[in-house]
C-alpha positions in Angstrom: 18.1 26.7 -33.6 21.1 26.9 -36.0 22.1 23.4 -34.7 18.8 21.9 -35.6 18.7 23.6 -39.0 22.2 22.3 -39.8 21.0 18.7 -39.1 18.1 18.6 -41.5 18.6 16.1 -44.4 19.3 17.3 -47.9 16.4 15.4 -49.2 13.9 17.3 -47.0 13.9 21.1 -47.2 14.9 22.6 -43.8 12.3 24.7 -42.0 12.5 28.4 -42.9 13.1 30.9 -40.2 9.3 31.6 -39.8 8.8 27.8 -39.3 11.5 27.7 -36.7 10.0 30.5 -34.7 6.6 28.9 -34.8 8.0 25.5 -34.0 9.9 26.7 -31.0 7.1 28.9 -29.7 4.4 26.3 -29.9 6.6 23.6 -28.4 7.2 25.8 -25.3 3.6 26.9 -25.1 2.1 23.4 -25.5 4.4 22.0 -22.9 3.0 24.5 -20.4 -0.5 23.8 -21.5 0.0 20.1 -20.9 1.1 21.0 -17.4 -2.0 23.1 -16.8 -4.0 20.1 -18.0 -2.3 17.8 -15.5 -2.4 20.3 -12.7 -6.2 20.9 -13.2 -6.9 17.2 -12.8 -4.7 17.0 -9.7 -6.5 20.0 -8.3 -9.9 18.4 -9.0 -8.9 15.3 -7.1 -7.5 17.3 -4.3 -10.7 19.4 -3.9 -12.8 16.2 -4.0 -10.6 14.7 -1.3 -10.9 17.8 0.9 -14.7 18.0 0.5 -14.9 14.3 1.4 -12.7 14.9 4.5 -14.8 17.9 5.6 -18.0 15.9 5.1 -16.7 13.0 7.1 -15.9 15.3 10.0 -19.0 17.4 9.8 -21.6 14.6 9.5 -19.9 11.8 11.4 -22.1 10.7 14.4 -20.6 10.8 17.8 -19.2 7.3 18.6 -20.6 7.5 22.1 -24.1 8.3 20.9 -24.2 5.4 18.5 -23.7 2.9 21.4 -27.3 3.7 22.6 -28.7 2.7 19.3 -26.7 -0.5 18.8 -29.2 -2.7 20.6 -32.0 -1.4 18.5 -30.1 -1.7 15.2 -28.8 -5.2 15.7 -31.1 -7.8 14.3 -33.3 -5.3 12.4 -34.2 -6.1 8.9 -33.5 -3.3 6.5 -36.6 -1.5 5.4 -37.5 -2.2 1.8 -39.4 1.0 1.0 -37.8 3.3 -1.5 -36.4 6.5 0.0 -35.7 9.2 -2.5 -33.8 11.2 0.1 -31.1 8.7 -0.2 -30.6 9.5 -3.9 -27.3 11.3 -3.4 -25.9 8.4 -1.5 -27.1 6.1 -4.3 -25.2 8.1 -6.9 -22.0 8.1 -4.7 -22.3 4.3 -4.2 -22.8 3.7 -7.9 -19.9 6.0 -8.8 -17.7 3.8 -6.6 -19.0 0.7 -8.4 -18.3 2.1 -11.9 -15.0 3.7 -11.2 -13.3 1.3 -8.8 -14.9 -2.1 -8.9 -15.3 -2.6 -12.7 -12.0 -3.7 -14.2 -10.4 -4.3 -17.6 -8.5 -7.5 -17.4 -6.0 -8.9 -20.0 -4.7 -12.1 -18.4 -2.2 -11.3 -15.7 -0.5 -8.6 -17.7 -3.2 -5.9 -17.4 -5.6 -5.3 -14.6 -7.1 -1.8 -14.5 -10.1 -0.3 -12.8 -12.2 2.0 -14.9 -10.9 5.0 -13.0 -7.3 4.0 -13.9 -8.3 3.3 -17.5 -10.1 6.7 -17.7 -7.0 8.5 -16.4 -4.7 6.6 -18.8 -6.9 7.2 -21.9 -7.3 10.9 -21.0 -3.5 11.4 -20.5 -2.7 9.6 -23.8 -5.3 11.5 -25.8 -4.2 14.8 -24.3 -0.5 14.3 -25.0 -1.1 13.1 -28.6 -3.5 15.8 -29.4 -0.9 18.4 -28.3 1.7 16.6 -30.2 0.0 16.6 -33.6 -2.2 19.7 -33.5 -1.2 22.7 -35.5 1.6 20.9 -37.4 1.0 22.6 -40.8 4.1 24.6 -41.9 4.1 28.0 -43.6 4.3 26.3 -47.0 1.0 24.6 -46.3 2.3 21.1 -45.8 0.1 19.3 -43.2 1.5 17.1 -40.4 5.0 18.4 -41.1 7.4 16.0 -39.4 9.7 18.8 -38.4 6.8 20.1 -36.2 5.5 17.0 -34.6 8.8 15.2 -34.2 10.3 18.0 -32.1 7.1 18.6 -30.2 6.9 14.9 -29.2 10.3 15.1 -27.7 9.5 18.4 -26.0 6.3 17.1 -24.4 8.0 13.9 -23.3 10.8 15.8 -21.5 8.3 18.2 -20.0 6.7 15.3 -18.1 9.9 14.1 -16.4 9.3 16.0 -13.2 5.8 14.5 -12.9 7.2 11.0 -13.5 9.8 11.5 -10.9 7.3 12.8 -8.3 5.0 9.9 -8.9 7.9 7.5 -8.2 9.0 8.9 -4.9 8.0 7.5 -1.5 7.7 10.9 0.3 5.2 12.0 -2.4 3.8 15.5 -2.2 0.9 14.4 -4.5 0.0 11.7 -2.0 -0.6 14.3 0.7 -2.7 16.7 -1.4 -4.8 14.0 -3.2 -5.0 11.4 -0.4 -3.7 8.6 -2.7 -0.8 6.7 -1.2 2.5 6.4 -3.0 2.0 2.7 -3.9 -1.3 3.5 -5.6 0.4 6.4 -7.5 3.1 3.9 -8.7 0.8 2.8 -11.5 0.6 6.4 -12.7 4.4 6.5 -12.5 4.8 3.6 -14.8 2.0 4.7 -17.1 3.4 8.3 -17.6 6.9 6.9 -18.1 5.7 4.5 -20.8 3.9 7.3 -22.7 7.0 9.5 -22.5 9.0 6.5 -23.8 6.6 6.3 -26.9 6.8 10.0 -27.5 10.6 9.9 -27.3 10.8 7.2 -29.9 8.4 9.2 -32.1 10.9 12.0 -31.8 14.0 9.8 -32.1 12.6 7.5 -34.8 11.9 10.4 -37.2 15.5 11.7 -36.7 16.9 8.2 -37.5 14.8 8.1 -40.6 15.4 11.6 -42.0 18.8 12.8 -40.7 21.8 12.2 -42.9 24.5 9.8 -41.5 26.9 12.7 -40.9 24.5 14.1 -38.3 25.2 11.2 -36.0 28.8 12.4 -35.6 27.5 15.2 -33.4 28.0 14.7 -29.7 24.6 15.9 -28.7 22.9 13.3 -31.1 25.1 10.6 -29.7 24.3 11.4 -26.1 20.6 11.6 -27.0 20.8 8.1 -28.5 22.6 6.8 -25.3 19.8 8.3 -23.2 17.0 6.8 -25.2 18.9 3.5 -25.4 19.0 3.3 -21.6 15.3 4.2 -21.4 14.6 1.4 -23.9 16.3 -1.2 -21.7 14.4 0.0 -18.7 11.1 -0.1 -20.6 11.5 -3.9 -21.2 12.7 -4.9 -17.8 9.9 -3.0 -16.1 7.2 -5.2 -17.5 5.4 -7.1 -14.7 6.4 -10.7 -15.5 10.1 -9.7 -15.5 9.7 -7.3 -12.6 8.1 -10.0 -10.4 10.5 -12.7 -11.3 13.7 -10.7 -11.2 12.9 -7.7 -9.0 16.4 -7.0 -7.9 17.7 -6.9 -11.5 14.9 -4.5 -12.2 15.7 -2.4 -9.2 19.4 -1.9 -10.1 18.6 -1.5 -13.8 16.1 1.2 -12.9 18.5 3.2 -10.9 21.4 3.3 -13.4 19.3 3.6 -16.6 17.3 6.5 -15.2 20.5 8.2 -14.2 21.8 7.7 -17.7 18.6 8.9 -19.3 18.4 12.1 -17.2 22.0 13.1 -17.6 22.1 12.3 -21.3 18.6 13.8 -21.8 19.6 17.1 -20.1 22.6 17.8 -22.4 20.7 16.7 -25.5 17.4 18.5 -24.8 19.0 21.6 -23.4 21.3 22.0 -26.4 18.4 21.4 -28.9 15.5 23.3 -27.4 16.6 24.8 -24.0 14.5 22.2 -22.1 17.0 21.8 -19.2 14.5 23.4 -16.7 12.3 20.4 -17.1 15.1 17.9 -16.3 17.3 19.3 -13.5 14.4 19.6 -11.0 14.2 15.8 -11.3 17.5 15.5 -9.4 16.2 17.9 -6.7 13.0 15.9 -6.3 14.9 12.6 -6.1 17.4 14.1 -3.7 14.7 15.6 -1.4 13.0 12.2 -1.2 16.3 10.5 -0.4 17.1 13.1 2.2 13.8 12.6 4.0 14.2 8.9 3.9 17.7 9.2 5.4 16.4 11.5 8.1 13.7 8.9 9.0 16.3 6.1 9.1 18.6 8.1 11.4 15.7 9.3 13.6 13.9 6.0 14.1 17.0 3.8 14.4 19.1 6.0 16.7 20.1 3.3 19.1 22.9 4.8 21.2 23.5 1.5 23.1 24.2 -0.3 19.8 26.5 2.4 18.6 24.1 3.4 15.8 24.4 0.1 14.1 20.7 -0.5 13.6 18.1 -2.6 15.4 18.4 -6.2 16.4 15.7 -8.3 14.7 14.8 -11.9 15.3 13.8 -14.2 12.4 11.4 -17.1 12.6 10.8 -19.5 9.7 7.1 -20.0 9.9 7.1 -22.2 6.8 9.2 -22.6 3.7 7.2 -19.8 2.2 6.9 -17.3 5.1 9.3 -15.6 7.5 8.4 -13.6 10.5 10.8 -10.7 11.3 10.3 -9.0 14.7 12.1 -6.2 16.4 11.5 -4.1 19.5 9.7 -0.9 18.6 11.9 2.2 18.9 10.1 4.6 21.3 9.8 7.3 18.6 8.5 5.0 15.9 4.7 5.0 15.6 2.5 4.1 12.7 -1.1 3.7 11.7 -2.4 0.1 11.3 -2.2 -0.8 7.6 1.0 1.2 6.9 4.2 -0.3 5.6 7.9 0.2 6.3 11.1 -0.4 4.3 13.6 -2.8 5.8 17.3 -2.3 5.2 19.4 -5.4 6.2 23.0 -5.0 5.1 23.9 -8.4 6.3 21.3 -10.0 4.0 21.2 -7.5 1.1 23.7 -7.6 -1.7 24.0 -3.8 -1.5 24.0 -2.3 2.0 21.5 0.5 1.2 19.0 -1.9 -0.5 15.5 -1.4 1.0 12.4 -3.6 0.7 8.8 -2.7 1.7 6.6 -4.8 3.9 3.3 -4.2 5.7 3.6 -3.9 9.5 1.5 -6.7 11.1 1.5 -5.3 14.7 0.2 -2.1 16.3 2.0 0.4 18.5 1.2 1.2 22.1 -1.5 3.8 21.1 -3.7 0.8 20.1 -3.1 -1.5 23.1 -6.2 -3.1 24.5 -6.9 -2.6 28.2 -7.9 -5.8 30.0 -9.1 -6.9 33.4 -6.7 -9.9 33.4 -4.1 -9.6 36.2 -0.5 -9.3 35.2 1.2 -12.6 35.4 -2.1 -14.5 35.0 -3.3 -16.1 31.8 -5.9 -13.9 30.1 -8.0 -16.9 29.2 -9.0 -17.4 32.9 -12.4 -16.2 34.1 -12.2 -13.2 36.3 -13.1 -15.1 39.5 -10.5 -17.7 38.7 -7.9 -15.0 38.1 -8.6 -13.3 41.4 -8.3 -16.6 43.2 -5.1 -17.3 41.5 -3.6 -13.9 42.3 -4.6 -14.3 46.0 -2.7 -17.6 46.1 0.6 -16.0 44.9 3.4 -15.7 47.4 3.0 -12.7 49.8 6.6 -11.7 49.1 5.5 -10.5 45.7 4.7 -6.8 45.4 1.4 -5.5 44.2 3.0 -4.5 40.9 4.4 -8.0 40.5 1.0 -9.6 41.2 -0.4 -7.2 38.5 -3.4 -6.0 40.4 -3.6 -3.0 38.2 -5.2 -3.3 34.7 -2.5 -3.3 32.1 -1.7 -4.8 28.7 0.4 -7.9 29.3 1.2 -8.9 25.7 4.6 -7.7 24.3 3.0 -7.9 20.9 2.0 -4.2 21.2 5.6 -3.1 21.7 7.0 -5.1 18.7 7.3 -4.3 15.1 6.3 -7.5 13.3 6.4 -8.4 9.6 5.1 -11.5 7.9 7.3 -11.8 4.8 6.4 -13.9 1.7 9.5 -15.8 0.6 10.4 -15.3 -3.1 13.8 -15.0 -4.8 16.6 -12.5 -3.9 16.3 -10.7 -0.6 13.5 -12.6 0.9 15.1 -16.0 0.0 18.3 -15.0 1.7 16.2 -13.8 4.7 14.6 -17.3 4.9 18.0 -18.9 4.8 19.2 -16.8 7.7 16.0 -17.7 9.6 16.6 -21.4 8.9 20.1 -21.1 10.5 18.6 -19.3 13.6 20.6 -16.1 12.8 19.7 -12.6 14.1 20.0 -9.7 11.7 20.6 -6.0 12.1 18.0 -3.9 10.3 17.2 -0.3 9.8 13.6 0.7 9.5 12.5 3.4 7.0 8.9 4.4 7.4 6.1 4.3 8.0 4.6 4.9 4.5 1.2 4.8 2.9 -2.3 5.8 4.1 -4.3 3.3 6.1 -8.0 3.2 5.5 -10.0 5.3 8.0 -12.7 3.0 9.3 -13.6 4.8 12.5 -16.9 6.1 11.0 -17.9 2.7 9.6 -20.6 0.7 11.3 -19.4 -2.6 9.9 -15.8 -3.4 9.0 -15.0 -6.4 6.9 -11.3 -7.5 6.6 -10.4 -10.0 3.9 -6.9 -11.5 3.7 -5.0 -14.2 1.9 -1.8 -15.7 3.3 0.6 -13.0 4.4 -2.0 -10.4 3.7 -3.1 -11.0 7.2 -0.4 -8.4 8.2 -2.8 -5.6 7.2 -6.0 -7.4 8.4 -4.6 -8.2 11.8 -3.3 -4.7 12.6 -6.6 -3.2 11.5 -8.6 -5.7 13.5 -6.6 -4.8 16.7 -7.0 -1.1 16.0 -10.8 -1.4 15.5 -11.1 -3.2 18.8 -8.9 -0.6 20.6 -10.7 2.4 19.0 -14.1 1.0 20.0 -12.9 0.3 23.5 -11.6 3.9 23.8 -14.7 5.5 22.3 -12.9 6.7 19.2 -15.0 4.5 16.7 -18.6 3.9 16.0 -17.9 0.4 14.6 -20.4 -2.1 16.0 -19.2 -5.2 14.1 -16.0 -6.4 12.6 -15.6 -9.5 10.3 -12.2 -11.1 9.9 -11.9 -13.4 6.9 -8.5 -15.2 6.4 -7.7 -17.8 3.7 -4.7 -20.0 4.4 -3.2 -23.2 2.9 -2.2 -24.9 6.2 -3.8 -24.8 9.6 -0.4 -24.3 11.1 -0.4 -20.8 9.8 -3.0 -19.9 12.4 -0.2 -20.1 15.0 1.2 -16.9 13.4 -1.6 -14.7 14.9 -3.5 -17.0 17.4 -1.9 -15.4 20.5 -2.7 -11.9 19.3 -6.2 -12.8 18.4 -6.9 -14.7 21.7 -5.7 -11.7 23.7 -7.8 -9.3 21.6 -10.9 -11.5 21.9 -10.5 -11.5 25.7 -10.2 -7.8 25.9 -12.6 -6.7 23.1 -15.4 -4.5 24.4 -18.8 -6.2 24.7 -20.4 -3.6 22.4 -18.3 -4.9 19.5 -19.7 -7.9 17.6 -16.8 -10.0 16.2 -16.8 -12.7 13.6 -13.5 -14.5 12.7 -13.7 -16.8 9.8 -10.6 -18.8 8.9 -10.6 -21.1 5.9 -7.9 -23.8 5.4 -7.6 -24.6 1.7 -5.0 -27.4 2.0 -2.4 -29.1 4.3 -3.4 -30.5 7.6 -7.0 -30.1 8.8 -7.8 -27.7 11.7 -8.5 -30.5 14.2 -5.0 -32.0 13.5 -3.2 -28.9 14.5 -2.8 -27.1 17.9 -3.7 -23.5 17.6 -1.3 -22.2 20.3 2.0 -23.3 21.6 1.5 -25.2 24.8 5.1 -26.3 25.4 6.3 -23.3 27.3 7.2 -24.1 30.9 6.4 -20.5 31.8 2.9 -20.0 30.3 2.5 -16.4 31.5 2.4 -13.5 29.1 4.1 -10.9 31.4 7.5 -9.8 30.2 8.6 -7.8 33.2 9.0 -8.8 36.9 9.0 -12.2 38.5 6.5 -14.5 36.7 5.0 -17.6 38.4 5.6 -20.9 36.6 3.8 -24.2 36.6 5.6 -25.1 39.9 4.0 -22.1 41.6 0.4 -22.7 40.8 -2.0 -25.3 39.4 -1.6 -26.1 35.7 -4.2 -24.5 33.6 -4.9 -25.5 30.0 -4.3 -22.6 27.6 -7.3 -21.3 25.8 -7.1 -21.9 22.1 -8.5 -19.8 19.3 -11.1 -22.4 18.4 -12.6 -22.2 21.9 -14.2 -18.8 21.1 -17.8 -19.0 19.7 -17.0 -16.0 17.4 -14.3 -18.0 15.7 -15.1 -20.4 12.8 -12.4 -22.6 11.3 -13.6 -24.2 8.0 -11.8 -26.5 5.6 -12.0 -25.4 1.9 -12.1 -22.1 0.1 -14.2 -19.2 1.3 -17.3 -18.2 -0.6 -16.3 -14.5 -0.5 -19.1 -13.2 -2.8 -21.8 -14.8 -0.6 -20.2 -13.6 2.7 -19.9 -10.0 1.4 -23.4 -9.9 0.0 -24.9 -11.3 3.3 -23.2 -8.5 5.2 -24.5 -5.9 2.8 -28.0 -7.4 3.0 -28.2 -7.1 6.7 -26.2 -3.8 7.1 -27.2 -0.2 7.4 -25.1 2.9 7.7 -21.5 2.6 6.5 -19.8 -0.7 5.6 -16.2 -0.9 4.6 -14.4 -3.9 3.1 -10.6 -3.9 3.2 -8.8 -6.5 1.1 -5.1 -7.6 1.2 -4.2 -10.6 -0.9 -3.6 -11.8 -4.4 -5.1 -10.2 -7.4 -7.6 -13.0 -7.6 -8.9 -12.2 -4.1 -9.1 -8.5 -4.9 -11.0 -9.2 -8.1 -13.4 -11.5 -6.3 -14.2 -8.7 -3.8 -14.6 -6.1 -6.5 -17.0 -8.3 -8.4 -19.1 -9.1 -5.3 -19.5 -5.5 -4.4 -20.8 -4.4 -7.8 -24.1 -3.4 -6.2 -27.1 -2.2 -8.1 -28.0 1.5 -8.1 -31.1 0.7 -6.1 -29.3 -0.7 -3.1 -28.9 2.6 -1.2 -32.4 3.7 -2.2 -33.9 0.8 -0.4 -32.0 1.4 2.8 -28.7 -0.3 1.9 -25.4 0.7 3.4 -22.8 3.1 2.0 -20.1 0.6 0.8 -16.4 1.5 0.6 -13.8 -0.9 -0.7 -10.1 -0.6 0.0 -7.8 -2.9 -1.9 -4.1 -3.8 -1.2 -2.9 -6.4 -3.7 0.3 -8.3 -3.6 2.9 -7.2 -6.2 6.1 -5.4 -6.9 6.3 -1.6 -7.4 
């Protein structure tokens, strides 16, 4: 306290001892009250998430029992009579519409749902009320700057642990609220920016009122260095710069945060004993890094490679997209829709640099069982396949002939990524793919929470470009879960918008195999829209040039010389697949599904902000939808962007 009193300007009377006692006591008290305010909101969200989980388990129908009702439900027209017993569902649906489908848009700079805007406004109002409340000194002067200046700095520093937690990947708040780390990243940026404003309220008043001699003090100088580093980070963190120069932002973020925390610790602890709010940030960050290091070591422990990571193959799909594939480590498993960080020292400028990408494949838990014989094309009819197997050489064993049902596509044992080429890391990755190089990578993950669609009667997947990574993995998982009796889904709609028909080759093999193996009880509609480039009829949808056209990867595989040539079945051969030139009318497609649906309908979107906004707008359903027998509609959005 003596230090602070010695730095008050001669033109402004320093606070008297009673003022200093009140100033210090209220600062400490209000910092704790802000934390109670934040903790209460987190607790409310956590309880809501828990109740939602309990309700989904308690009232979810048995998937097996729903199969008996499928034939009756399909083709039925939803009843139009108002049912007041569905009033609670109508309120839940409308809450989703208001909170998560209405947005505040300011060009490409700001795009917030009402829920995000509500949290933002509530947080700002709360912090600023606590900053300026009870700032009358003992002399009766209202809004005394000595009170609110110090309190602004105190409240900003008190939020450092929260900001740090929200920015970590192994996020404890994610597990108790059910909100994935990438969704919480908006709150990380928002809380950091509010703290930045509060710190400048604190520092700006000191610059205005403190005498020049005060700046000779080391603790003032280190405070200025800390806020200077924070200021630089504030400007490079804006979305246009962050998207254009992500790697610059990444490194600036690391070093400026380090400067801010170290400088802030010595400044704030000297001035107001606020060190206990800063040093836990280092523990939180260290714990997150330790867990990430543990994951890397555990999932990439390749003894045969000497612990040098995993071999990955690169394929330049187009100038804008790269496919990275690696053999799945036995212990690495993920839920469809999750992401992983890739560390490629041979490509990155810094060896420990990690970049997140959505996993496009599924692990062995989601493989689809099929009746196709191993070593025989899955597009053959069963009778043709049997005849072909019988004609194989007698010297081949039963296993080699593949009499047993098994999954024959190596896709299920790969970890695949479709990577959108930008500047920096992805551009260098594309250059390596262009040269035909292989890279060594370490996988850190999986991260995020995939949408749980097992209780949804209808699942709609909407993707744009490389957003098909999420849509494809979820499509394969839905088919597998229905086949294994783990899901009540009776219909899945797959909508993909691409610029060039050649992009269908990315996933045609996986889709063809899934369509061959999908259970008959699952209705499938695949709608692919080609917005530019070559027309669909000008492009082969599968690679027909392989001399060995079998999908088996183990054991002797017959080639064209061993059996009659069979034309491979293409994606367009399936009646459930529609390939259309032009842009999709997503609002009409979604509204048609809602109009004919009952039960639960989920829409999962992965694409640009424009596609996400289109889906949000289309699903702003009126309150009466559920009252008249409409479905319970859930929307999951994964938009492209940088953290």
